[in-house]
ZAZA-392253 format. One line per field, with one value per residue (C-alpha): residue number from 0; x, y, z. Coordinates in Angstrom, 3 decimals, m for minus. Example, Ala and Ser with C-alpha at 12.3 -4.5 7.8 and 13.67 -1.06 7.14 Angstrom:
<pts>
resi: [0:1]
xx: [12.300:13.670]
yy: [m4.500:m1.060]
zz: [7.800:7.140]
</pts>
This chain:
<pts>
resi: [0:1:2:3:4:5:6:7:8:9:10:11:12:13:14:15:16:17:18:19:20:21:22:23:24:25:26:27:28:29:30:31:32:33:34:35:36:37:38:39:40:41:42:43:44:45:46:47:48:49:50:51:52:53:54:55:56:57:58:59:60:61:62:63:64:65:66:67:68:69:70:71:72:73:74:75:76:77:78:79:80:81:82:83:84:85:86:87:88:89:90:91:92:93:94:95:96:97:98:99:100:101:102:103:104:105:106:107:108:109:110:111:112:113:114:115:116:117:118:119:120:121:122:123:124:125:126:127:128:129:130:131:132:133:134:135:136:137:138:139:140:141:142:143:144:145:146:147:148:149:150:151:152:153:154:155:156:157:158:159:160:161:162:163:164:165:166:167:168:169:170:171:172:173:174:175:176:177:178:179:180:181:182:183:184:185:186:187:188:189:190:191:192:193:194:195:196:197:198:199:200:201:202:203:204:205:206:207:208:209:210:211:212:213:214:215:216:217:218:219:220:221:222:223:224:225:226:227:228:229:230:231:232:233:234:235:236:237:238:239:240:241:242:243:244:245:246:247:248:249:250:251:252:253:254:255:256:257:258:259:260:261:262:263:264:265:266:267:268:269:270:271:272:273:274:275:276:277:278:279:280:281:282:283:284:285:286:287:288:289:290:291:292:293:294:295:296:297:298:299:300:301:302:303:304:305:306:307:308:309:310:311:312:313:314:315:316:317:318:319:320:321:322:323:324:325:326:327:328:329:330:331:332:333:334:335:336:337:338:339:340:341:342:343:344:345:346:347:348:349:350:351:352:353:354:355:356:357:358:359:360:361:362:363:364:365:366:367:368:369:370:371:372:373:374:375:376:377:378:379:380:381:382:383:384:385:386:387:388:389:390:391:392:393:394:395:396:397:398:399:400:401:402:403:404:405:406:407:408:409:410:411:412:413:414:415:416:417:418:419:420:421:422:423:424:425:426:427:428:429:430:431:432:433:434:435:436:437:438:439:440:441:442:443:444:445:446:447:448:449:450:451:452:453:454:455:456:457:458:459:460:461:462:463:464:465:466:467:468:469:470:471:472:473:474:475:476:477:478:479:480:481:482:483:484:485:486:487:488:489:490:491:492:493:494:495:496:497:498:499:500:501:502:503:504:505:506:507:508:509:510:511:512:513:514:515:516:517:518:519:520:521:522:523:524:525:526:527:528:529:530:531:532:533:534:535:536:537:538:539:540:541:542:543:544:545:546:547:548:549:550:551:552:553:554:555:556:557:558:559:560:561:562:563:564:565:566:567:568:569:570:571:572:573:574:575:576:577:578:579:580:581:582:583:584:585:586:587:588:589:590:591:592:593:594:595:596:597:598:599:600:601:602:603:604:605:606:607:608:609:610:611:612:613:614:615:616:617:618:619:620:621:622:623:624:625:626:627:628:629:630:631:632:633:634:635:636:637:638:639:640:641:642:643:644:645:646:647:648:649:650:651:652:653:654:655:656:657:658:659:660:661:662:663:664:665:666:667:668:669:670:671:672:673:674:675:676:677:678:679:680:681:682:683:684:685:686:687:688:689:690:691:692:693:694:695:696:697:698:699:700:701:702:703:704:705:706:707:708:709:710:711:712:713:714:715:716:717:718:719:720:721:722:723:724:725:726:727:728:729:730:731:732:733:734:735:736:737:738:739:740:741:742:743:744:745:746:747:748:749:750:751:752:753:754:755:756:757:758:759:760:761:762:763:764:765:766:767:768:769:770:771:772:773:774:775:776]
xx: [m86.978:m85.238:m87.392:m90.587:m88.561:m87.839:m91.731:m93.058:m90.962:m91.736:m95.298:m95.475:m93.595:m95.780:m99.067:m97.987:m100.613:m103.070:m101.684:m100.940:m104.540:m106.091:m103.907:m104.911:m108.449:m108.174:m106.089:m108.168:m111.467:m109.570:m107.957:m111.384:m113.514:m111.328:m110.717:m114.620:m113.706:m111.005:m112.744:m115.943:m114.376:m112.262:m115.576:m117.191:m114.360:m113.890:m115.984:m114.048:m110.795:m111.954:m113.242:m109.752:m107.999:m109.853:m110.374:m114.128:m116.177:m117.485:m120.932:m122.664:m125.933:m128.396:m129.724:m130.865:m128.714:m125.653:m122.290:m121.611:m124.981:m123.592:m120.310:m121.673:m124.141:m121.281:m118.985:m122.014:m122.011:m118.164:m118.224:m115.697:m113.268:m113.910:m113.023:m112.660:m115.608:m116.238:m119.200:m121.095:m123.055:m124.716:m126.069:m128.624:m128.837:m131.993:m130.255:m127.921:m124.150:m122.523:m124.789:m126.278:m124.681:m127.762:m127.928:m124.636:m124.409:m122.643:m120.960:m118.480:m116.594:m117.380:m115.645:m112.409:m110.488:m111.186:m114.450:m116.805:m115.380:m111.595:m111.478:m108.682:m107.520:m106.773:m105.879:m105.217:m105.634:m108.755:m110.686:m109.008:m111.368:m114.971:m114.723:m113.504:m114.615:m113.431:m115.072:m115.781:m113.575:m115.990:m118.170:m115.606:m114.620:m117.873:m118.652:m115.328:m114.588:m111.231:m109.224:m109.557:m113.493:m115.660:m119.038:m122.500:m124.683:m128.173:m127.948:m131.274:m131.731:m132.541:m135.752:m136.597:m137.396:m135.539:m131.699:m128.752:m126.033:m122.804:m119.735:m117.102:m113.939:m113.200:m109.614:m109.126:m111.328:m111.247:m112.617:m114.808:m113.908:m116.304:m119.278:m119.050:m119.705:m122.768:m125.564:m129.260:m130.059:m132.196:m129.184:m127.067:m123.440:m121.784:m120.791:m118.631:m116.754:m116.791:m113.912:m114.851:m114.468:m117.464:m119.771:m118.826:m119.746:m123.245:m125.109:m128.325:m127.464:m127.109:m129.905:m129.048:m126.574:m124.580:m121.679:m119.962:m117.311:m113.987:m113.863:m110.083:m110.794:m112.200:m115.921:m118.648:m121.713:m125.118:m126.429:m123.296:m123.366:m127.104:m126.291:m123.938:m126.090:m129.198:m128.710:m128.921:m131.808:m130.108:m130.195:m127.344:m127.645:m125.597:m122.404:m119.258:m120.527:m123.832:m122.392:m120.198:m122.757:m124.880:m122.532:m121.885:m125.297:m125.602:m123.322:m124.308:m125.705:m122.353:m120.912:m122.533:m123.662:m119.604:m119.325:m121.927:m120.034:m116.644:m117.793:m119.745:m116.851:m114.218:m116.382:m117.310:m113.753:m112.173:m114.723:m113.373:m109.681:m110.908:m112.401:m109.810:m106.866:m108.674:m109.465:m105.156:m104.534:m107.037:m104.770:m101.748:m103.072:m101.963:m99.055:m98.955:m99.836:m96.765:m94.307:m95.715:m95.145:m91.224:m91.008:m91.884:m94.207:m97.513:m96.360:m93.772:m96.674:m99.164:m96.465:m96.158:m100.345:m99.976:m96.852:m98.578:m101.846:m100.244:m98.487:m101.286:m103.735:m100.948:m99.866:m103.393:m104.062:m100.847:m101.008:m105.081:m103.943:m101.643:m104.262:m106.620:m104.324:m103.579:m107.487:m107.579:m107.089:m110.279:m111.636:m113.917:m116.466:m118.804:m118.469:m116.448:m113.604:m112.868:m111.975:m109.894:m108.380:m107.593:m103.910:m102.070:m103.263:m103.360:m106.595:m106.284:m110.076:m109.653:m106.163:m108.034:m111.035:m109.111:m106.721:m109.650:m110.748:m107.798:m107.861:m111.522:m109.889:m107.408:m110.060:m112.786:m109.377:m108.750:m112.627:m112.358:m109.036:m109.032:m108.009:m105.291:m106.995:m107.030:m109.320:m108.319:m110.787:m111.716:m112.471:m115.009:m116.340:m116.771:m118.834:m120.700:m120.655:m122.946:m123.070:m126.120:m125.029:m120.764:m120.398:m120.739:m117.920:m114.658:m116.159:m117.320:m114.515:m115.680:m119.405:m118.538:m116.176:m119.700:m121.550:m119.330:m118.962:m122.743:m123.488:m120.225:m121.997:m124.848:m123.184:m122.073:m125.302:m126.482:m123.818:m123.715:m127.863:m128.323:m126.509:m129.474:m132.285:m129.515:m129.325:m132.860:m134.082:m131.407:m132.304:m135.975:m135.096:m133.006:m135.866:m138.651:m139.009:m141.989:m139.935:m137.711:m140.736:m140.498:m143.994:m144.125:m142.686:m142.491:m140.936:m141.149:m139.017:m138.230:m134.889:m136.081:m139.687:m143.040:m145.147:m148.413:m151.602:m152.950:m150.024:m150.365:m154.061:m153.251:m150.951:m153.435:m156.208:m153.721:m155.579:m151.716:m151.308:m152.627:m151.971:m150.190:m149.441:m147.482:m145.113:m144.084:m141.161:m139.235:m138.076:m140.777:m140.370:m141.992:m142.255:m139.077:m136.974:m136.433:m137.791:m137.673:m141.502:m143.680:m146.876:m148.691:m151.190:m153.184:m154.766:m155.367:m155.590:m155.061:m152.622:m148.571:m147.521:m145.749:m146.611:m145.132:m147.170:m150.611:m152.015:m151.541:m152.873:m156.766:m157.463:m156.184:m154.870:m152.650:m149.660:m147.180:m143.502:m140.734:m139.153:m136.312:m137.909:m140.499:m137.697:m136.082:m138.992:m139.847:m143.526:m145.635:m148.715:m151.573:m149.692:m150.243:m147.295:m147.410:m146.127:m144.603:m143.035:m139.124:m138.078:m138.902:m136.840:m132.885:m131.835:m131.119:m133.772:m137.343:m138.556:m139.360:m141.564:m145.259:m144.623:m147.429:m148.642:m146.410:m149.507:m148.375:m150.745:m151.576:m151.864:m151.689:m149.152:m151.704:m148.631:m144.969:m144.028:m141.171:m140.486:m139.296:m135.895:m136.243:m134.392:m135.041:m132.717:m134.195:m136.493:m135.678:m137.550:m137.861:m136.636:m136.592:m136.978:m136.225:m139.073:m142.826:m145.773:m148.668:m151.697:m151.994:m154.490:m152.389:m149.478:m150.847:m151.709:m148.068:m146.268:m148.750:m146.704:m149.585:m148.088:m145.453:m141.929:m142.383:m145.040:m145.106:m146.462:m147.998:m148.162:m150.989:m149.870:m148.356:m147.515:m143.814:m142.830:m140.951:m144.027:m145.128:m142.090:m142.767:m146.419:m145.529:m142.328:m142.819:m145.335:m143.592:m143.420:m144.040:m140.479:m139.154:m136.062:m137.059:m137.412:m138.714:m136.724:m138.123:m136.470:m137.779:m137.890:m135.091:m133.424:m131.863:m128.096:m128.559:m130.036:m127.339:m124.986:m126.968:m127.184:m123.080:m122.687:m125.105:m121.814:m119.911:m122.831:m123.459:m119.702:m119.799:m122.696:m120.346:m117.767:m119.615:m121.284:m118.287:m116.723:m119.014:m119.228:m115.563:m116.523:m119.256:m116.940:m114.493:m116.732:m118.684:m115.141:m113.581:m116.262:m116.266:m112.216:m112.572:m114.521:m112.375:m110.870:m114.488:m115.105:m112.245:m113.660:m117.129:m115.663:m113.378:m116.022:m118.649:m120.067:m120.713:m119.909:m123.609:m123.899:m120.893:m122.156:m125.469:m123.655:m121.414:m124.709:m127.090:m123.670:m123.612:m127.407:m127.074:m125.287:m126.684:m130.036:m130.023:m127.394:m129.704:m133.402:m131.843:m128.825:m131.187:m134.328:m131.460:m129.358:m132.952:m133.739:m130.306:m130.099:m133.830:m132.603:m129.564:m131.836:m134.238:m131.493:m130.038:m133.532:m134.662:m130.951:m131.080:m135.085:m136.726:m139.145:m138.174:m140.072:m137.442:m137.654:m137.722:m135.932:m137.573:m136.875:m132.334:m132.895:m134.514:m131.710:m129.075:m130.835:m131.122:m127.260:m125.972:m128.018:m126.488:m122.794:m123.223:m125.017:m121.991:m119.698:m121.137:m121.263:m117.772:m116.785:m119.225:m117.441:m114.347:m115.268:m116.631:m113.514:m111.585:m108.781:m109.445:m105.916:m104.162:m106.283:m106.141:m102.492:m101.828:m104.136]
yy: [109.852:106.881:107.534:107.737:104.610:102.841:103.748:101.758:98.763:98.622:99.216:96.147:93.823:94.593:94.077:91.547:89.194:91.487:93.118:89.602:88.688:91.765:91.509:87.473:87.543:91.070:89.166:86.442:88.173:90.351:87.392:85.507:88.742:89.887:85.795:85.580:88.982:87.331:84.037:86.088:87.770:84.916:83.175:86.312:86.381:82.943:81.825:85.315:83.693:80.158:81.308:83.560:80.573:77.911:78.848:79.482:80.215:83.866:82.805:79.920:79.651:76.578:75.947:73.115:73.446:71.308:72.944:73.265:75.545:77.188:77.734:79.789:81.756:83.036:83.594:85.644:87.863:88.237:86.491:84.090:87.151:87.984:85.089:81.291:79.536:76.034:73.249:71.749:69.028:66.693:63.339:61.450:58.307:56.791:54.875:56.688:56.507:55.741:53.460:55.228:58.389:59.898:61.820:62.587:65.673:63.730:65.932:66.221:68.914:68.771:70.465:70.940:68.655:71.630:71.878:74.357:74.534:72.367:70.413:69.705:66.205:64.982:61.661:59.788:61.619:63.044:60.649:60.005:56.941:56.878:54.296:56.559:59.152:61.514:61.256:63.793:62.850:63.579:61.376:58.564:59.016:58.754:55.496:53.896:54.397:54.594:54.843:51.853:50.780:50.073:51.810:50.654:53.503:53.483:56.840:58.017:58.976:62.255:61.658:60.087:56.537:54.582:53.845:52.663:50.703:52.252:50.692:53.150:52.570:55.514:57.102:59.914:62.291:65.563:69.401:71.867:74.450:77.152:75.001:73.272:75.968:76.060:74.412:73.958:70.423:69.208:70.656:67.589:68.006:64.867:65.025:62.734:64.277:62.255:62.037:64.037:60.823:59.577:62.894:62.772:59.167:59.101:62.434:61.081:60.547:64.223:65.334:68.817:71.031:74.590:76.662:79.078:82.317:83.194:86.599:88.009:91.258:89.726:88.705:90.818:91.365:90.191:93.244:93.495:90.182:90.438:92.878:90.625:88.321:90.138:89.946:85.916:86.186:83.788:85.219:84.473:81.404:82.240:85.339:84.689:88.127:86.713:83.171:85.101:86.688:83.552:81.977:85.232:85.739:81.986:82.443:85.608:84.370:82.918:86.310:88.408:86.298:86.069:89.710:90.139:88.009:90.307:93.198:92.658:90.846:93.700:96.704:94.402:93.473:97.015:98.351:95.332:96.203:100.094:99.284:96.891:99.338:102.355:99.980:99.456:103.137:104.126:101.832:103.978:106.967:107.209:106.165:109.091:111.533:110.212:110.557:113.628:115.467:113.676:115.795:114.648:116.699:115.836:115.849:112.596:111.107:111.621:109.901:107.036:106.195:106.921:104.085:101.636:102.368:101.972:98.854:96.742:98.063:97.284:93.802:92.913:93.984:92.580:89.193:88.899:90.005:86.842:84.735:85.896:85.269:81.520:81.315:82.120:78.761:77.829:80.005:79.936:77.601:75.594:73.832:76.628:75.589:72.459:74.834:77.386:75.776:77.633:79.262:81.490:85.169:88.971:89.824:93.884:94.715:92.278:94.291:97.512:96.484:94.937:98.527:100.651:98.781:99.203:103.256:102.598:101.526:103.891:106.785:105.123:104.767:108.628:108.984:106.928:107.786:109.334:113.045:113.907:114.197:118.127:118.502:116.973:114.190:116.821:118.988:116.255:115.203:118.551:119.291:115.568:113.950:111.114:110.944:109.253:108.625:107.927:108.178:112.316:112.503:113.752:116.519:116.953:114.742:111.833:111.884:112.700:109.015:108.000:108.838:107.562:104.068:103.993:105.088:102.268:99.630:99.917:99.600:96.820:95.138:95.998:94.426:91.454:90.842:91.898:88.338:86.808:87.645:86.817:83.219:82.112:84.211:82.009:78.818:79.020:79.937:76.746:74.677:76.183:75.540:77.698:80.377:79.735:79.017:75.300:74.546:71.222:67.523:66.277:67.682:65.117:65.704:64.985:66.100:65.497:64.343:65.641:64.476:62.476:64.584:61.215:59.794:62.996:62.938:59.792:60.917:63.664:60.792:59.215:59.139:59.948:63.057:66.741:68.863:67.965:71.514:71.379:73.530:73.955:76.119:78.344:81.767:84.530:88.172:90.021:94.225:93.511:91.897:87.756:86.504:82.810:81.634:79.108:77.654:76.435:74.863:73.254:69.895:69.671:70.831:74.281:76.523:76.536:79.402:81.004:84.827:87.753:90.521:90.574:87.505:84.079:83.644:83.412:84.095:83.535:87.734:87.838:87.350:86.715:87.490:87.705:90.554:90.928:90.623:92.951:95.870:95.432:96.090:98.811:97.973:97.072:95.252:95.796:97.192:95.619:93.797:92.180:88.714:86.734:83.509:83.589:80.810:77.467:74.103:73.766:70.317:68.489:66.746:66.793:68.089:71.478:70.041:71.089:73.593:75.654:78.825:81.921:84.486:87.223:88.290:91.424:90.547:92.036:91.686:90.380:89.143:88.959:85.301:83.139:80.211:77.107:76.407:72.992:72.959:70.999:70.502:72.327:74.672:78.139:77.673:80.855:80.065:82.506:86.075:85.935:84.702:85.041:82.305:82.469:80.473:76.774:78.224:81.318:79.333:77.135:80.258:81.679:78.483:75.595:73.001:70.823:68.701:70.124:68.774:69.244:68.013:69.498:67.317:67.734:64.597:64.314:64.432:61.996:60.467:59.253:61.111:58.248:55.895:58.250:57.820:53.826:53.921:56.421:55.321:56.132:59.704:59.711:57.416:59.944:59.657:55.613:56.207:58.719:58.447:60.782:61.982:62.433:65.037:65.499:68.705:70.189:73.228:76.173:76.978:79.917:77.861:75.128:78.257:79.026:76.108:75.556:78.814:78.221:77.061:80.088:81.788:80.235:80.361:84.080:84.754:82.861:84.726:88.043:86.931:86.159:89.546:91.354:89.448:90.623:94.159:94.094:92.966:95.235:98.433:97.586:96.447:100.065:102.221:100.983:101.223:104.539:105.474:103.771:106.761:108.267:105.134:105.659:109.018:107.739:104.962:107.490:109.476:106.577:104.860:101.482:98.439:97.887:101.516:100.881:97.393:99.512:102.412:100.350:98.179:101.229:102.544:99.422:99.797:102.811:101.587:98.014:98.653:101.831:98.456:96.163:98.371:100.216:97.811:94.692:96.194:98.298:95.053:92.689:95.561:95.371:91.749:92.318:94.950:92.944:89.479:91.848:92.951:89.658:87.788:90.639:90.060:86.003:86.740:84.463:85.188:87.949:88.097:87.697:85.757:87.593:85.644:86.470:83.253:83.734:87.563:86.402:84.202:86.642:89.336:87.049:85.805:89.708:90.520:87.257:88.082:91.639:90.456:88.839:91.229:93.693:91.368:90.680:94.566:95.847:92.879:94.331:97.508:97.282:95.897:99.067:100.796:104.246:105.060:103.117:104.172:107.589:107.543:106.299:108.623]
zz: [56.893:59.061:61.620:59.409:58.213:61.405:62.989:60.033:60.845:64.569:64.069:61.174:63.510:66.570:64.636:62.040:62.734:62.545:59.475:57.950:58.320:57.125:53.631:53.522:53.739:51.497:48.798:49.044:48.186:45.218:43.561:43.890:42.689:39.874:38.770:38.116:36.113:34.375:33.297:32.332:30.453:28.705:27.939:26.746:23.939:23.474:20.280:18.723:19.308:18.121:14.800:14.651:15.042:12.105:8.847:9.363:6.524:6.312:5.371:3.884:2.154:2.179:m1.775:m3.662:m6.642:m7.670:m7.269:m11.167:m11.001:m7.645:m9.372:m12.618:m10.652:m8.295:m11.260:m13.547:m10.158:m9.451:m6.294:m6.690:m7.311:m3.490:m1.949:m1.413:m2.610:m0.360:m1.057:2.043:1.555:3.795:4.381:6.888:8.945:9.718:12.536:15.116:13.035:16.756:18.511:21.726:20.457:18.875:15.949:14.026:11.014:8.472:5.792:3.135:1.095:m2.590:m5.571:m3.316:m0.659:1.618:3.241:4.485:7.972:7.895:11.002:12.883:13.233:17.071:15.681:12.383:9.385:7.478:5.365:1.419:0.251:m0.221:3.058:5.320:7.540:10.291:13.552:16.606:19.158:21.839:20.514:19.898:23.467:24.724:23.241:22.682:19.187:17.735:14.560:12.737:13.474:11.349:11.313:9.480:8.212:6.223:4.600:3.330:m0.471:m1.393:m2.642:0.302:m1.761:0.886:2.175:1.432:3.543:3.425:5.788:7.145:8.720:11.092:9.262:12.353:15.023:15.238:16.190:14.304:16.645:15.081:14.737:18.299:20.661:23.175:21.640:22.514:23.931:20.647:18.179:17.266:18.557:17.256:13.555:10.552:8.286:4.598:1.807:m0.869:m3.066:m1.538:m1.719:m5.409:m6.377:m4.370:m5.332:m4.937:m1.320:m0.803:1.243:1.494:0.618:1.052:m0.426:1.761:1.052:2.697:2.125:1.330:3.518:6.103:7.497:6.401:8.167:7.150:5.616:3.380:2.388:1.458:m1.058:m2.680:m2.882:m3.895:m7.706:m7.482:m5.062:m2.073:1.383:3.979:6.311:8.744:8.604:10.871:13.387:13.727:14.973:17.330:18.767:18.918:21.288:23.242:23.951:25.049:27.711:28.655:31.886:32.652:31.711:33.575:36.741:37.127:36.429:39.296:41.462:40.957:40.862:43.982:45.653:45.063:46.677:49.328:49.725:49.545:51.827:54.341:53.808:54.492:57.681:59.010:57.740:59.373:62.911:62.598:62.035:64.998:67.482:66.796:67.586:70.539:69.697:67.460:69.718:71.805:68.471:67.923:71.927:71.357:68.427:65.362:62.787:62.332:58.558:59.123:61.568:58.466:56.631:58.678:58.366:54.872:54.134:56.415:54.566:51.036:51.965:53.457:50.157:47.813:49.157:49.132:45.919:44.268:45.700:44.893:41.510:41.368:42.776:39.882:37.298:38.820:38.134:34.888:33.375:34.493:31.889:29.844:31.362:29.875:26.147:24.793:26.938:24.808:22.007:23.975:26.301:29.627:30.474:32.218:30.980:32.405:32.032:31.829:32.565:35.773:36.586:36.161:38.075:41.154:40.864:41.251:44.134:45.678:45.132:46.164:49.838:49.937:49.726:52.024:54.532:54.519:55.097:58.381:59.789:62.823:63.177:65.753:69.116:70.551:73.291:76.751:78.925:81.345:78.454:76.611:80.411:81.027:77.639:77.976:81.561:80.835:76.656:75.985:72.235:72.634:68.501:69.099:71.060:69.800:67.842:64.127:63.072:65.016:63.285:60.303:60.371:62.022:58.918:56.597:58.899:58.571:54.355:53.864:55.795:53.790:50.915:51.908:53.453:49.619:47.736:49.949:49.743:46.312:45.350:46.789:43.862:41.480:43.081:43.586:40.462:38.629:40.023:39.432:35.751:35.333:36.842:35.745:32.260:31.382:31.970:28.661:26.637:27.436:29.600:27.221:28.988:25.586:22.097:19.264:16.290:12.712:11.269:7.894:6.548:8.106:11.028:9.643:11.422:12.235:14.400:15.727:16.847:18.285:20.608:21.310:21.907:24.653:28.041:29.780:27.451:28.486:25.602:22.237:19.932:16.758:15.088:11.249:10.743:7.837:7.167:7.215:6.039:8.550:7.272:4.753:7.363:7.533:10.670:11.609:11.890:12.663:12.002:15.692:16.480:19.670:18.924:22.501:25.736:26.792:24.842:26.286:24.488:26.984:26.735:28.142:27.247:25.520:24.338:22.459:18.908:18.463:15.075:11.520:10.978:14.403:14.564:18.061:18.353:20.379:22.345:20.316:16.967:18.167:18.924:15.659:13.945:16.685:16.510:19.340:20.291:18.312:14.904:11.822:9.765:6.685:6.533:3.033:3.115:3.400:1.174:m0.037:0.600:1.047:0.342:m3.772:m5.311:m5.143:m1.341:m3.677:m5.643:m5.461:m3.475:m2.806:m1.342:m1.358:m0.386:1.839:4.764:6.538:10.755:13.872:16.621:19.583:21.884:22.919:23.307:24.628:22.055:22.872:21.817:19.240:16.287:13.096:9.764:6.912:9.140:10.891:13.739:16.796:19.646:23.006:22.111:18.235:15.657:15.006:15.345:13.172:13.085:11.542:8.906:8.125:7.659:5.000:3.193:3.136:2.836:1.376:4.040:4.961:7.829:10.777:11.511:15.654:18.402:21.425:24.324:27.986:30.055:33.045:36.233:37.851:34.086:33.369:30.171:29.254:28.523:25.607:23.362:23.752:22.679:20.193:18.510:15.121:14.190:10.634:7.601:5.212:3.926:4.668:6.989:8.403:12.476:15.281:18.010:21.356:23.649:27.784:28.410:25.905:26.977:25.154:24.678:27.408:30.205:30.272:30.457:33.226:35.020:34.910:36.663:39.575:41.429:40.804:41.823:45.103:45.545:45.101:47.438:50.348:49.454:50.208:53.169:54.956:53.581:55.000:58.235:58.635:57.316:60.327:63.327:62.378:62.143:65.269:67.598:65.563:66.814:70.645:70.293:69.306:72.062:74.585:76.324:76.668:78.332:80.667:81.497:82.296:84.413:86.511:87.299:88.614:85.655:86.678:84.289:83.624:82.442:80.333:78.582:77.731:76.245:74.167:73.182:72.059:70.183:68.573:67.719:66.046:63.625:63.011:62.439:59.672:57.997:57.799:57.292:54.696:53.009:52.863:50.528:48.592:47.884:46.922:44.821:43.147:43.107:40.829:38.684:37.619:37.328:34.959:32.821:32.179:31.232:29.363:27.689:26.562:26.036:28.981:31.374:32.944:36.606:39.303:42.606:46.306:48.314:51.593:53.297:52.639:53.085:56.660:57.591:56.333:58.584:61.505:61.049:60.700:64.252:65.844:64.965:65.969:68.867:69.584:68.442:70.565:73.645:73.477:73.076:76.027:78.439:77.097:77.639:81.173:82.176:80.930:83.816:83.507:85.242:82.505:79.802:80.216:81.126:77.480:76.114]
</pts>
C-alpha cells in the first residue's frame, strides 16, 4: 500500500500543473452549472417561501356588499368558524398619488386592524389616524418620498359623481411580499395602505371591496373553496395555491433557461473532465508497464490509476459545489429577489446533479482508459506496416476507445449546439411582441369606467393610426368552467389577433380560446361550447345597477389564440394561453356591457407611438375623475422574466463553447498521443515526416467530421425542442428560430480550432525520435 501511495504522490508532483488545470477548469464548469441549477431552484420556490413567511390570505372574493352584510352571510354559512375573516377595501385616485409613479393601488382594512394582506413595515409605523398612510417602499425610494412627507390625493366617489381631495401624511414605508411578485407591465406595482379609521369614515370613497379567509388548517385549492362558497353564490377570485402557481409560471422562462444551462453545462463539463483525466492516464501507461515489469501487480497498478482518477474527479466536484454554494445568493433572480433575499444555501437538487455528473465522468474515464499493451512493436508493424487508419492499431480495445471518444464527442457537440436555438428563439420572443399576443403599438386602459366609442372612433380615424381594436373583459362560464373572457371588436384596419391554430372570429356564433383553456375543457377546434356570463360588477355603489344581459350562447371554437396581457381593475381579461375571446355582438348579448375598457392601437409605418396619446389624452369621460392610461407595447410577466435571464443564457452558451473547445483539443491530442508508439514504428521503418503529418491529420478528421456533421444538427434539434416546451408552458408562440448564422460560426470555429490542434499535433508527431520512443515503450 505504501508503494501505491508513493506512486500516486510522485505522479501528482510530476504532473501537478496539468492536474491542477484540469481540476480548476472542471470545478469552474461544475460550479457555474450547479450554481445555475441552484438559482433556478431558488427562483422556482421563492413565491411559496414568500407566502409562507407572511400572513397571506388563503382566498379572497370581490363583492358589492357592505362588510356587515358579508359577516352575516359568512356566519349563516358557518364559514367564519373555519378561520380568520379579513376585509379589504380599495380607493382610486384621479391622478397618481406619487407624482411620476404611475398608478397606485390604495387599500385599507375594514372591521379589524388586520388587513387582507398584512404589510411589513420597513421604516416608520402602520397608519393609525385617518390622515396617515403606509407607502410602498420601492415607490418611495424611487421618488424621494420618506416618512413625514405629505401626499395629495383626489379620490373618486364610488358613484363616480366626482372626486374628493384628501391630504395624507406618510407614516411609514413597507412591503407586501405575497402580492408583489413578478407582474405584467399593465399591473400597478405601487400601493398605499390606509388606516381602518379612514375607510370606516369615508364609505362613499370605497370603489371596490373584497373579503378573504385564512383557514386554520392551511390553504385550500379552488375547488374546495368553491364548494364552501357555493351556498352563498360566490366564486373565489384567487386562492393561495393558484397565486403561487401564477408566479411560478411567470418565472418559468428564467427557471427553465437556467436549468437547461445548468444541465448542459454539467454534461459538457463531465465529458471534458473525463477526456482530460483519461489523457493523463494514457500519459502514464508506459510508466505503468515499467512498474509491472519491476514486480508491482497489475491490480496495484490499476489501484494507482483509480486513485488518481478519484482524486481528480472528487476535487473537481467538491470545489465546483463550493463555487455553486457561493453563487446561491444570486437567487432568486427578478422581482422576487426583493421579497426573498439571497443567502448561502446548499441546494440538494444541484448537489445531486453535480454528484451524478461526477459519476458520469468516472464511467466515461473507465471506458476511455487504455488497456495494458500486450503486443510488441514488431508484431504491430508486421500486422499493419503502413496503416491508413492509425486509430485501428492496438486491437479491439483501441477501436472501442476510439468509438467511445467519437460518441462522446458528438454528445458534447450536441450539448454545445443546443444552446443556440434556445438563445436565439428567446431573443426573438422578447423582441417580437406578436409572439406573446401583443402586435399592438399602444394599449389604452381605464382602470375604472368604460371608454367612449366616439373617442375610440376618433383614434381610428387618425391618419397616423393603422388599426384599432377594443376589449371588454369579464368572467365567462364556458361549459361549466369559469374562464376569463373578453368581447373583441376590430374598429379599423386588419385583425391583429395572434392565432396559433385555426382562425380569428368572423361571426357572432364563434369563439377563440387559449391553448391552456382548450386543454382544460378537453375540446378541440370545431367543437361547440355553451357560454354564459360569470358575474357582474365587483364594486360598491351603482356600478351593478341597470346591468342587462345574462343570456347564454352556443358558440363554435374556431381558433386557438395568444391574448395580450393587459389588465384592468374590475375586469377579468384573458392573457396569453388562458381565456376566451368572443365577438362584440356576442358580448353584448351575454353581458349587456355597451362600452369597452381596453383599446388596442397600431400606428402607421414610421409614426412615433408617443404622439397618439398626446392627441387623444382622454377617451373616457363617462365617470368624472377617471383617466386614460397609455402603455407602449406592454409585456407580460413571463416576457419580463425571459428578458432578465437572457444574459445568463448568453453566459451559459459561452461557457459551453469554452468547455467544448477544451474537450475537442484534449480529445484530438489524446488520440495522437495514444498512437505515439505506432508513429515511432512507422518512422523507424522509413515513413517520411510528411507522411506522418498526413496520417495524423487523417486520424483527426475521422473524429472531427462525424462530430460536427452529427452533433450540430442533433444539438439544433434538441435546442428547438427545449424552446418549444418552454414556449408551450407559458402560452406564447412556440415557433422556434433556427440560428443558421451562429451555427455556421460555431462549426467554422470548431474546424479552425481542430485544424490548429491537429497541425500542432502533426508537427510534434513528425519530430518523434523512434529510438527514444520505442525504448520508453
